[in-house]
Biopython code that builds the backbone (N, CA, C, O; Angstrom):
import numpy as np
from Bio.PDB.StructureBuilder import StructureBuilder

atoms = [
    (1, "MET", "N", (86.076, 105.256, 102.789)),
    (1, "MET", "CA", (86.424, 106.923, 102.769)),
    (1, "MET", "C", (85.429, 107.586, 103.080)),
    (1, "MET", "O", (84.235, 107.338, 102.906)),
    (2, "SER", "N", (85.966, 108.505, 103.581)),
    (2, "SER", "CA", (84.959, 109.819, 103.659)),
    (2, "SER", "C", (84.792, 110.479, 102.345)),
    (2, "SER", "O", (85.505, 110.323, 101.355)),
    (3, "HIS", "N", (83.467, 111.447, 102.505)),
    (3, "HIS", "CA", (83.323, 111.963, 100.792)),
    (3, "HIS", "C", (84.082, 113.477, 101.699)),
    (3, "HIS", "O", (83.688, 114.587, 101.341)),
    (4, "ASP", "N", (84.597, 113.427, 102.252)),
    (4, "ASP", "CA", (84.938, 115.148, 102.258)),
    (4, "ASP", "C", (86.704, 114.381, 101.911)),
    (4, "ASP", "O", (87.224, 113.335, 102.299)),
    (5, "PRO", "N", (87.161, 115.427, 101.080)),
    (5, "PRO", "CA", (88.621, 115.180, 100.146)),
    (5, "PRO", "C", (90.015, 115.159, 100.989)),
    (5, "PRO", "O", (91.030, 114.490, 100.799)),
    (6, "GLU", "N", (89.715, 116.110, 101.970)),
    (6, "GLU", "CA", (90.390, 116.438, 102.919)),
    (6, "GLU", "C", (90.673, 115.306, 104.095)),
    (6, "GLU", "O", (91.803, 115.001, 104.474)),
    (7, "GLU", "N", (89.417, 114.729, 104.614)),
    (7, "GLU", "CA", (89.393, 113.926, 105.790)),
    (7, "GLU", "C", (89.985, 112.671, 105.327)),
    (7, "GLU", "O", (90.438, 111.823, 106.095)),
    (8, "THR", "N", (89.963, 112.531, 103.526)),
    (8, "THR", "CA", (89.977, 111.297, 102.683)),
    (8, "THR", "C", (91.631, 111.183, 102.803)),
    (8, "THR", "O", (92.411, 110.231, 102.831)),
    (9, "MET", "N", (91.765, 112.523, 102.857)),
    (9, "MET", "CA", (93.626, 112.455, 102.170)),
    (9, "MET", "C", (94.475, 112.152, 103.483)),
    (9, "MET", "O", (95.378, 111.323, 103.597)),
    (10, "ARG", "N", (93.906, 113.132, 104.574)),
    (10, "ARG", "CA", (94.375, 112.490, 105.781)),
    (10, "ARG", "C", (94.342, 111.091, 106.282)),
    (10, "ARG", "O", (95.361, 110.735, 106.873)),
    (11, "ARG", "N", (93.269, 110.125, 106.154)),
    (11, "ARG", "CA", (93.672, 108.791, 106.521)),
    (11, "ARG", "C", (94.118, 107.977, 105.660)),
    (11, "ARG", "O", (94.135, 106.792, 105.991)),
    (12, "LEU", "N", (94.715, 108.435, 104.017)),
    (12, "LEU", "CA", (95.396, 107.889, 103.614)),
    (12, "LEU", "C", (96.847, 108.325, 103.627)),
    (12, "LEU", "O", (97.625, 107.488, 103.170)),
    (13, "VAL", "N", (97.360, 109.438, 104.046)),
    (13, "VAL", "CA", (98.015, 109.746, 104.778)),
    (13, "VAL", "C", (98.956, 108.927, 106.082)),
    (13, "VAL", "O", (100.126, 108.560, 106.184)),
    (14, "TYR", "N", (97.826, 108.884, 106.907)),
    (14, "TYR", "CA", (98.013, 108.320, 107.987)),
    (14, "TYR", "C", (98.147, 106.438, 107.945)),
    (14, "TYR", "O", (98.658, 105.787, 108.856)),
    (15, "MET", "N", (97.529, 105.811, 106.608)),
    (15, "MET", "CA", (97.703, 104.360, 106.635)),
    (15, "MET", "C", (98.920, 104.359, 105.864)),
    (15, "MET", "O", (99.739, 103.444, 105.950)),
    (16, "ALA", "N", (99.058, 105.351, 105.120)),
    (16, "ALA", "CA", (100.710, 104.837, 104.249)),
    (16, "ALA", "C", (101.790, 105.265, 105.726)),
    (16, "ALA", "O", (102.297, 104.240, 106.181)),
    (17, "ASN", "N", (102.046, 106.080, 106.216)),
    (17, "ASN", "CA", (102.731, 106.389, 107.415)),
    (17, "ASN", "C", (102.955, 104.633, 108.529)),
    (17, "ASN", "O", (103.832, 103.875, 108.942)),
    (18, "GLN", "N", (101.210, 104.860, 108.537)),
    (18, "GLN", "CA", (101.248, 103.267, 109.134)),
    (18, "GLN", "C", (102.278, 101.577, 108.634)),
    (18, "GLN", "O", (102.858, 100.695, 109.268)),
    (19, "ILE", "N", (102.033, 101.868, 107.246)),
    (19, "ILE", "CA", (102.538, 101.097, 106.578)),
    (19, "ILE", "C", (104.045, 101.279, 106.401)),
    (19, "ILE", "O", (104.789, 100.449, 105.879)),
    (20, "GLY", "N", (104.396, 102.430, 106.886)),
    (20, "GLY", "CA", (106.210, 102.896, 106.767)),
    (20, "GLY", "C", (106.290, 102.122, 108.102)),
    (20, "GLY", "O", (107.222, 101.329, 108.231)),
    (21, "THR", "N", (105.373, 102.281, 109.139)),
    (21, "THR", "CA", (105.576, 101.717, 110.780)),
    (21, "THR", "C", (106.075, 100.324, 111.014)),
    (21, "THR", "O", (106.869, 99.848, 111.825)),
    (22, "PHE", "N", (105.492, 99.921, 110.227)),
    (22, "PHE", "CA", (105.321, 98.604, 110.410)),
    (22, "PHE", "C", (106.770, 98.111, 109.669)),
    (22, "PHE", "O", (107.505, 97.412, 110.366)),
    (23, "PHE", "N", (107.143, 98.385, 108.521)),
    (23, "PHE", "CA", (108.622, 98.154, 107.602)),
    (23, "PHE", "C", (109.577, 99.095, 108.469)),
    (23, "PHE", "O", (110.734, 99.076, 108.050)),
    (24, "ASP", "N", (109.383, 99.853, 109.496)),
    (24, "ASP", "CA", (110.971, 100.475, 109.498)),
    (24, "ASP", "C", (111.617, 99.367, 110.846)),
    (24, "ASP", "O", (112.690, 99.428, 111.447)),
    (25, "ALA", "N", (110.878, 98.742, 110.935)),
    (25, "ALA", "CA", (111.281, 97.222, 111.822)),
    (25, "ALA", "C", (112.478, 96.439, 111.199)),
    (25, "ALA", "O", (113.238, 95.725, 111.854)),
    (26, "GLN", "N", (112.577, 96.721, 109.464)),
    (26, "GLN", "CA", (112.761, 95.380, 108.758)),
    (26, "GLN", "C", (114.643, 96.326, 108.422)),
    (26, "GLN", "O", (114.885, 97.511, 108.656)),
    (27, "ARG", "N", (115.662, 95.236, 107.823)),
    (27, "ARG", "CA", (116.908, 95.967, 107.738)),
    (27, "ARG", "C", (116.177, 97.662, 106.541)),
    (27, "ARG", "O", (115.210, 98.150, 105.956)),
    (28, "LYS", "N", (117.766, 97.831, 106.950)),
    (28, "LYS", "CA", (117.170, 99.575, 105.807)),
    (28, "LYS", "C", (116.987, 99.603, 104.655)),
    (28, "LYS", "O", (116.436, 100.505, 104.024)),
    (29, "GLU", "N", (117.583, 98.276, 104.113)),
    (29, "GLU", "CA", (117.924, 98.272, 102.514)),
    (29, "GLU", "C", (116.443, 97.400, 102.003)),
    (29, "GLU", "O", (116.357, 97.243, 100.785)),
    (30, "THR", "N", (115.642, 97.006, 102.598)),
    (30, "THR", "CA", (114.427, 96.413, 102.765)),
    (30, "THR", "C", (112.899, 97.077, 102.923)),
    (30, "THR", "O", (111.799, 96.638, 102.589)),
    (31, "VAL", "N", (113.335, 98.422, 103.626)),
    (31, "VAL", "CA", (112.002, 99.221, 103.610)),
    (31, "VAL", "C", (111.508, 99.891, 102.984)),
    (31, "VAL", "O", (110.299, 99.687, 102.876)),
    (32, "VAL", "N", (112.161, 101.201, 102.119)),
    (32, "VAL", "CA", (111.678, 101.110, 101.178)),
    (32, "VAL", "C", (110.840, 100.626, 99.745)),
    (32, "VAL", "O", (109.976, 101.227, 99.108)),
    (33, "PRO", "N", (111.492, 99.241, 99.514)),
    (33, "PRO", "CA", (111.034, 98.287, 98.736)),
    (33, "PRO", "C", (109.543, 97.280, 99.772)),
    (33, "PRO", "O", (108.616, 96.625, 99.296)),
    (34, "GLY", "N", (109.752, 97.449, 100.683)),
    (34, "GLY", "CA", (108.824, 96.497, 101.432)),
    (34, "GLY", "C", (107.406, 97.780, 101.222)),
    (34, "GLY", "O", (106.546, 97.509, 100.384)),
    (35, "ILE", "N", (107.349, 98.403, 101.601)),
    (35, "ILE", "CA", (106.459, 100.059, 101.328)),
    (35, "ILE", "C", (106.130, 100.179, 100.578)),
    (35, "ILE", "O", (105.016, 100.703, 100.578)),
    (36, "ALA", "N", (106.731, 99.834, 99.272)),
    (36, "ALA", "CA", (106.316, 100.255, 97.713)),
    (36, "ALA", "C", (105.350, 98.873, 97.155)),
    (36, "ALA", "O", (104.563, 98.856, 96.208)),
    (37, "GLY", "N", (105.728, 97.722, 98.126)),
    (37, "GLY", "CA", (105.482, 96.462, 97.442)),
    (37, "GLY", "C", (104.166, 96.313, 98.080)),
    (37, "GLY", "O", (103.160, 95.858, 97.536)),
    (38, "HIS", "N", (104.278, 96.771, 99.376)),
    (38, "HIS", "CA", (102.969, 96.668, 100.158)),
    (38, "HIS", "C", (101.508, 97.860, 99.372)),
    (38, "HIS", "O", (100.336, 97.485, 99.401)),
    (39, "ILE", "N", (101.868, 99.044, 98.834)),
    (39, "ILE", "CA", (101.386, 99.706, 98.396)),
    (39, "ILE", "C", (100.664, 99.648, 97.065)),
    (39, "ILE", "O", (99.562, 100.143, 96.827)),
    (40, "GLU", "N", (101.356, 99.046, 96.322)),
    (40, "GLU", "CA", (101.342, 98.162, 94.920)),
    (40, "GLU", "C", (100.392, 96.722, 95.368)),
    (40, "GLU", "O", (99.343, 96.554, 94.746)),
    (41, "LYS", "N", (100.731, 95.833, 96.308)),
    (41, "LYS", "CA", (100.050, 95.009, 96.081)),
    (41, "LYS", "C", (98.610, 95.050, 96.759)),
    (41, "LYS", "O", (97.709, 94.391, 96.240)),
    (42, "PHE", "N", (98.355, 95.839, 97.953)),
    (42, "PHE", "CA", (97.017, 95.955, 98.686)),
    (42, "PHE", "C", (95.962, 97.667, 98.099)),
    (42, "PHE", "O", (94.734, 97.713, 98.172)),
    (43, "TRP", "N", (96.736, 98.714, 97.634)),
    (43, "TRP", "CA", (95.908, 99.434, 97.510)),
    (43, "TRP", "C", (95.629, 99.787, 96.022)),
    (43, "TRP", "O", (96.215, 99.713, 94.942)),
    (44, "ASP", "N", (94.050, 100.347, 96.675)),
    (44, "ASP", "CA", (93.064, 100.444, 95.373)),
    (44, "ASP", "C", (93.694, 101.443, 94.447)),
    (44, "ASP", "O", (94.333, 102.322, 95.026)),
    (45, "PRO", "N", (93.642, 101.527, 92.659)),
    (45, "PRO", "CA", (94.507, 102.144, 92.141)),
    (45, "PRO", "C", (93.839, 104.278, 92.663)),
    (45, "PRO", "O", (94.469, 105.334, 92.733)),
    (46, "ARG", "N", (92.534, 103.966, 92.862)),
    (46, "ARG", "CA", (92.005, 105.120, 93.393)),
    (46, "ARG", "C", (92.660, 105.747, 94.514)),
    (46, "ARG", "O", (92.583, 106.972, 94.611)),
    (47, "MET", "N", (93.251, 105.125, 95.316)),
    (47, "MET", "CA", (93.754, 105.720, 96.602)),
    (47, "MET", "C", (95.040, 105.777, 96.388)),
    (47, "MET", "O", (95.704, 106.347, 97.253)),
    (48, "ARG", "N", (95.883, 105.105, 94.968)),
    (48, "ARG", "CA", (97.275, 105.810, 95.227)),
    (48, "ARG", "C", (96.982, 106.436, 93.599)),
    (48, "ARG", "O", (97.835, 105.953, 92.854)),
    (49, "ALA", "N", (96.272, 107.127, 93.035)),
    (49, "ALA", "CA", (95.954, 108.132, 92.242)),
    (49, "ALA", "C", (95.735, 109.181, 93.540)),
    (49, "ALA", "O", (96.482, 110.157, 93.479)),
    (50, "ARG", "N", (95.202, 109.160, 94.231)),
    (50, "ARG", "CA", (94.655, 110.602, 95.190)),
    (50, "ARG", "C", (95.910, 110.923, 96.147)),
    (50, "ARG", "O", (95.898, 111.916, 96.874)),
    (51, "MET", "N", (97.055, 109.975, 96.102)),
    (51, "MET", "CA", (98.333, 109.940, 96.993)),
    (51, "MET", "C", (99.268, 110.279, 96.189)),
    (51, "MET", "O", (100.270, 110.812, 96.665)),
    (52, "GLU", "N", (99.135, 109.978, 94.317)),
    (52, "GLU", "CA", (100.283, 110.922, 93.518)),
    (52, "GLU", "C", (99.847, 112.271, 93.397)),
    (52, "GLU", "O", (100.741, 113.065, 93.103)),
    (53, "ASP", "N", (98.306, 112.895, 93.599)),
    (53, "ASP", "CA", (98.206, 113.827, 93.410)),
    (53, "ASP", "C", (98.439, 114.846, 94.533)),
    (53, "ASP", "O", (98.872, 115.998, 94.557)),
    (54, "HIS", "N", (98.050, 114.100, 95.328)),
    (54, "HIS", "CA", (99.309, 114.725, 97.042)),
    (54, "HIS", "C", (100.439, 115.319, 96.944)),
    (54, "HIS", "O", (100.775, 116.488, 97.132)),
    (55, "ILE", "N", (101.139, 114.157, 96.550)),
    (55, "ILE", "CA", (102.436, 114.264, 96.621)),
    (55, "ILE", "C", (102.675, 115.688, 95.522)),
    (55, "ILE", "O", (103.353, 116.671, 95.826)),
    (56, "ALA", "N", (102.016, 115.519, 94.347)),
    (56, "ALA", "CA", (102.573, 116.401, 93.147)),
    (56, "ALA", "C", (101.725, 117.859, 93.598)),
    (56, "ALA", "O", (101.530, 118.764, 92.786)),
    (57, "LYS", "N", (101.356, 117.901, 94.754)),
    (57, "LYS", "CA", (100.479, 119.288, 94.911)),
    (57, "LYS", "C", (101.368, 120.026, 96.108)),
    (57, "LYS", "O", (101.728, 121.202, 96.148)),
    (58, "THR", "N", (101.640, 118.825, 97.192)),
    (58, "THR", "CA", (102.188, 119.136, 98.597)),
    (58, "THR", "C", (103.686, 118.733, 99.071)),
    (58, "THR", "O", (104.219, 119.011, 100.145)),
    (59, "ASP", "N", (104.380, 117.788, 97.658)),
    (59, "ASP", "CA", (105.748, 117.202, 97.884)),
    (59, "ASP", "C", (105.934, 116.480, 98.995)),
    (59, "ASP", "O", (106.920, 116.364, 99.723)),
    (60, "GLY", "N", (104.246, 115.735, 99.059)),
    (60, "GLY", "CA", (104.090, 114.343, 100.063)),
    (60, "GLY", "C", (104.379, 115.465, 101.516)),
    (60, "GLY", "O", (105.485, 115.664, 102.019)),
    (61, "GLN", "N", (103.254, 115.994, 101.907)),
    (61, "GLN", "CA", (103.263, 116.716, 102.955)),
    (61, "GLN", "C", (102.619, 115.808, 104.092)),
    (61, "GLN", "O", (101.790, 115.000, 103.675)),
    (62, "GLY", "N", (102.904, 115.810, 105.674)),
    (62, "GLY", "CA", (102.687, 114.536, 105.963)),
    (62, "GLY", "C", (102.690, 113.349, 105.856)),
    (62, "GLY", "O", (101.767, 112.701, 106.349)),
    (63, "LEU", "N", (103.743, 112.725, 105.172)),
    (63, "LEU", "CA", (104.267, 111.530, 104.883)),
    (63, "LEU", "C", (105.724, 111.312, 105.468)),
    (63, "LEU", "O", (106.609, 112.143, 105.264)),
    (64, "LYS", "N", (105.963, 109.981, 106.317)),
    (64, "LYS", "CA", (107.277, 110.154, 106.611)),
    (64, "LYS", "C", (108.395, 110.031, 105.282)),
    (64, "LYS", "O", (108.101, 109.716, 104.129)),
    (65, "PRO", "N", (109.834, 110.399, 105.846)),
    (65, "PRO", "CA", (110.855, 110.187, 104.248)),
    (65, "PRO", "C", (110.768, 108.920, 103.564)),
    (65, "PRO", "O", (110.692, 108.817, 102.340)),
    (66, "HIS", "N", (110.778, 108.092, 104.264)),
    (66, "HIS", "CA", (110.649, 106.833, 103.705)),
    (66, "HIS", "C", (109.799, 106.246, 102.599)),
    (66, "HIS", "O", (110.051, 105.754, 101.499)),
    (67, "VAL", "N", (108.538, 106.514, 103.401)),
    (67, "VAL", "CA", (107.224, 106.763, 102.574)),
    (67, "VAL", "C", (107.067, 107.290, 101.335)),
    (67, "VAL", "O", (106.618, 106.699, 100.353)),
    (68, "LEU", "N", (107.426, 108.358, 101.392)),
    (68, "LEU", "CA", (107.088, 109.699, 100.699)),
    (68, "LEU", "C", (108.555, 108.921, 99.467)),
    (68, "LEU", "O", (108.533, 109.407, 98.336)),
    (69, "GLU", "N", (109.375, 108.121, 99.660)),
    (69, "GLU", "CA", (110.493, 107.832, 98.455)),
    (69, "GLU", "C", (109.731, 106.469, 98.259)),
    (69, "GLU", "O", (110.099, 105.931, 97.215)),
    (70, "ALA", "N", (108.873, 105.816, 98.876)),
    (70, "ALA", "CA", (108.411, 104.370, 98.172)),
    (70, "ALA", "C", (107.121, 104.755, 97.305)),
    (70, "ALA", "O", (106.631, 104.004, 96.461)),
    (71, "PHE", "N", (106.740, 105.762, 97.560)),
    (71, "PHE", "CA", (105.795, 106.233, 96.392)),
    (71, "PHE", "C", (106.532, 107.029, 95.122)),
    (71, "PHE", "O", (106.102, 107.240, 93.988)),
    (72, "ARG", "N", (107.497, 107.303, 95.589)),
    (72, "ARG", "CA", (108.223, 107.648, 94.431)),
    (72, "ARG", "C", (108.815, 107.018, 93.754)),
    (72, "ARG", "O", (109.377, 107.614, 92.835)),
    (73, "THR", "N", (108.991, 105.544, 93.851)),
    (73, "THR", "CA", (109.361, 104.471, 93.202)),
    (73, "THR", "C", (108.323, 104.150, 92.267)),
    (73, "THR", "O", (108.676, 103.994, 91.098)),
    (74, "LEU", "N", (106.887, 103.999, 92.608)),
    (74, "LEU", "CA", (106.282, 103.278, 91.637)),
    (74, "LEU", "C", (105.520, 104.105, 90.292)),
    (74, "LEU", "O", (105.120, 105.234, 90.007)),
    (75, "LYS", "N", (105.581, 103.217, 89.901)),
    (75, "LYS", "CA", (104.648, 103.326, 88.293)),
    (75, "LYS", "C", (103.876, 104.024, 88.914)),
    (75, "LYS", "O", (103.524, 103.832, 90.078)),
    (76, "PRO", "N", (103.334, 105.424, 87.775)),
    (76, "PRO", "CA", (102.416, 106.061, 88.071)),
    (76, "PRO", "C", (100.604, 105.084, 87.783)),
    (76, "PRO", "O", (100.582, 104.533, 86.682)),
    (77, "VAL", "N", (99.937, 104.985, 88.208)),
    (77, "VAL", "CA", (98.642, 104.669, 88.186)),
    (77, "VAL", "C", (98.059, 105.321, 86.576)),
    (77, "VAL", "O", (97.984, 106.493, 86.207)),
    (78, "SER", "N", (97.731, 104.138, 85.902)),
    (78, "SER", "CA", (97.015, 104.370, 84.803)),
    (78, "SER", "C", (95.950, 104.850, 84.751)),
    (78, "SER", "O", (95.131, 104.003, 84.395)),
    (79, "ARG", "N", (95.375, 106.126, 84.986)),
    (79, "ARG", "CA", (93.967, 106.807, 85.142)),
    (79, "ARG", "C", (92.905, 106.265, 84.227)),
    (79, "ARG", "O", (91.814, 106.226, 84.796)),
    (80, "THR", "N", (92.884, 105.869, 83.081)),
    (80, "THR", "CA", (91.900, 105.291, 82.581)),
    (80, "THR", "C", (91.774, 104.194, 82.531)),
    (80, "THR", "O", (91.310, 103.577, 81.572)),
    (81, "ALA", "N", (92.274, 103.608, 83.843)),
    (81, "ALA", "CA", (91.802, 102.018, 83.832)),
    (81, "ALA", "C", (91.325, 102.555, 85.468)),
    (81, "ALA", "O", (91.543, 101.850, 86.453)),
    (82, "ILE", "N", (90.759, 103.689, 85.535)),
    (82, "ILE", "CA", (90.019, 103.502, 86.650)),
    (82, "ILE", "C", (88.426, 104.624, 86.867)),
    (82, "ILE", "O", (88.167, 105.827, 86.888)),
    (83, "PRO", "N", (87.644, 103.223, 86.999)),
    (83, "PRO", "CA", (86.324, 103.536, 87.470)),
    (83, "PRO", "C", (86.196, 105.019, 87.721)),
    (83, "PRO", "O", (86.921, 105.135, 88.709)),
    (84, "HIS", "N", (85.812, 106.026, 87.500)),
    (84, "HIS", "CA", (85.338, 107.393, 88.099)),
    (84, "HIS", "C", (87.020, 107.825, 88.606)),
    (84, "HIS", "O", (87.512, 107.834, 89.734)),
    (85, "ALA", "N", (87.475, 108.081, 87.593)),
    (85, "ALA", "CA", (89.165, 108.057, 87.785)),
    (85, "ALA", "C", (89.178, 109.922, 88.182)),
    (85, "ALA", "O", (88.541, 110.860, 87.702)),
    (86, "VAL", "N", (90.271, 109.835, 89.317)),
    (86, "VAL", "CA", (90.799, 111.133, 89.864)),
    (86, "VAL", "C", (91.245, 111.932, 88.744)),
    (86, "VAL", "O", (92.115, 111.267, 88.182)),
    (87, "ALA", "N", (91.057, 113.164, 88.071)),
    (87, "ALA", "CA", (91.915, 113.869, 87.364)),
    (87, "ALA", "C", (93.117, 114.383, 88.321)),
    (87, "ALA", "O", (93.208, 114.947, 89.410)),
    (88, "PRO", "N", (94.036, 113.855, 87.272)),
    (88, "PRO", "CA", (95.558, 114.380, 87.665)),
    (88, "PRO", "C", (95.607, 115.533, 88.243)),
    (88, "PRO", "O", (94.589, 116.225, 88.246)),
    (89, "ALA", "N", (96.764, 115.980, 88.839)),
    (89, "ALA", "CA", (96.785, 117.156, 89.654)),
    (89, "ALA", "C", (97.569, 117.969, 88.352)),
    (89, "ALA", "O", (98.249, 117.413, 87.489)),
    (90, "HIS", "N", (97.303, 119.319, 88.449)),
    (90, "HIS", "CA", (97.679, 120.367, 87.737)),
    (90, "HIS", "C", (98.636, 121.569, 88.699)),
    (90, "HIS", "O", (98.429, 122.101, 89.790)),
    (91, "HIS", "N", (99.716, 121.669, 87.721)),
    (91, "HIS", "CA", (100.384, 122.860, 89.220)),
    (91, "HIS", "C", (100.524, 124.056, 88.731)),
    (91, "HIS", "O", (100.922, 124.973, 89.449)),
]
sb = StructureBuilder()
sb.init_structure("model")
sb.init_model(0)
sb.init_chain("A")
sb.init_seg("    ")
for serial, (resi, resn, name, xyz) in enumerate(atoms, 1):
    if name == "N":
        sb.init_residue(resn, " ", resi, " ")
    sb.init_atom(name, np.array(xyz, "f"), 0.0, 1.0, " ", f" {name:<3s}", serial, name[0])
structure = sb.get_structure()
């Protein structure tokens, strides 16, 4: 990942939407759980923490609606378990 926070966020949004595109072909009732399951299994906690912050700050700007919904179904990342944890977003 880039060291530029904005570029990193653009890449994470792009990756999340690509996962959403893959699951678009699935039955409607499996799309959101499929996206959430993929994120939970394969995304590093730091990536998830950054996306959580992005969603908190921007209401998920750039994310497809079903991708945003999937992230909102996930349990928040425990930041104490993340080496070099990203500080939580402040409103």
